[in-house]
N, C-alpha and C positions, 0 to 999 in steps of 0.2 A: 811810751808804748800805748797803743790804743787797742782796746778789747772790744770786739763786736759781739752783740748778743741778740737772741731772738726771745722775746718775752710775750707770753700768751696769758691772758686773764680776762677779767671783766672790768669795765669802766667804773671806777669808784667815785671819781669826782668829775663832773661835767667839763668838757673842753672850754677854755676861756682864751679869747684872742687878746694878746698884749703887745706892747711896743717896747723894744729894747732901748737901752741908753743910746745906742748908735742910730736909732730911728727905724730899725727893721722890725716888721711884724712877725709874730710867732704865736703858736697855740700851745697852751700848757694844759695837761690833764693828768689824772692819776689812775693807774691800773693796779688792781688788786690781784695777786697771784696766790694760789693755794698749793701746799704740798702736805697732804695729810691733814693734821690739825694746825699746822703752822701757816701763817699768812705773811705776805710781804707786800709792801706798797712801793710802786715805782712812779717817780715823777717823769712824765714824758714831755719832751720839748720838740716841736715840729716847726721847721723853718721853710720847707717847700710849700708853695702856694697850693699846689694840687693836693698834697697830702693834708694840708690844713683844712681844705674844703671837705675832704673825705672824713676826717676826724670829727668835724662839726656836724656831720649827719648822724653821728652816733649819740645815744642817750645813756644815762647811768644804768648799769646792769647789762649792757650789750657786751658780747664777747668780742675781743679784739686781739690781734697779734701785731707787734711792732718789732722792727729790726733796725739796729743802728749801734753807734758807739755808746758804751755804757760807762758810767762813772760811779765809783763807790767812795763815800766819804764817811769819816767818823766824826761825830760831833757830841758835845756834852752840854746839855742844858744846865743852867745855873743850879737848879734844885733837883737834879736827877742823875741817873747813871748814863754812861756813854751809850749812844745809839748809832746805828748804821743808816746812812741815807743812800738810797739807790735811785739813780736817774739814768735816762737814756735819751740821746739825741737821735730821734727816729729819722731814718732815710726813707723808709717805706712802712706802710701799715696796711692791714687787711681787716676790715670789719667782718666778723664771723656771725652773720645774722642767722638765727635759727628759723626753721620753717614756721610759717604762721600757724597758730593753734586755733582749732575750732572751738568756739564758745557755745555753751548751752543757750538755747533761746530764752529770752527773758519771759517771765510770766505774763500772760495776756497777749503775747505776740506769737502768731503761728510760725512754725518752723518752715523755712523756705530753702530749697536746694539752690546752690549757686547757679547762675545762668552760664550757659556755655556760649562761647563766641559763635557768631553766625557761620563762620567758615568751618567749624567743627561739626555742624549739623548737616552739612550737605552730603548727599549720597554720590558715590562715584558714577560718572556718566560713561556708558558703553558707546563706543564709536564703531559703526559698521563700515567696512571698506567694501566698495563695489568695484568690479572690473567692468570697464566700459567696453561697449562693442567696438570691435576693430582694433583693440589694443593687443599688444604682443604679450602673451602670457608665458613666455619661455623663462626658464630659470637662468638668470644671468650669473649666479654665483656658483653653480654646479653643486649645490647642496642636495642631500637626500631628504632634507626636511621639506614638508609640503607647504610651507608658508612663505 
């Protein structure tokens, strides 16, 4: 039985590209999720080349959501108590990038407003339509509107 999950959290361990025993490349990363005071760590494996590229654009601390087949295993280290290992083989992911924050200007540097693109500064142009002499000015649509 396969269970599919949607996991959202922050990137805890940076993505690393690796090669499987079969010679196929994949990316592995760790996502930290929080539920109140409790945290869980998910190992994420990505085999899709496009999704690998998307994951590698993210940095530690970036918010991310992944969807795919999940796997839960119980393991017991030699010197400790049993723990749960959570992993997901991601079919798709979405980097949830927050909007950029404005930083205060550094001392000694004047504050500058961001430049607007040239196309944002243009004023709308009014176009004047003229009726040429000898043209037929009759209303072809039968509207009551004068234009």
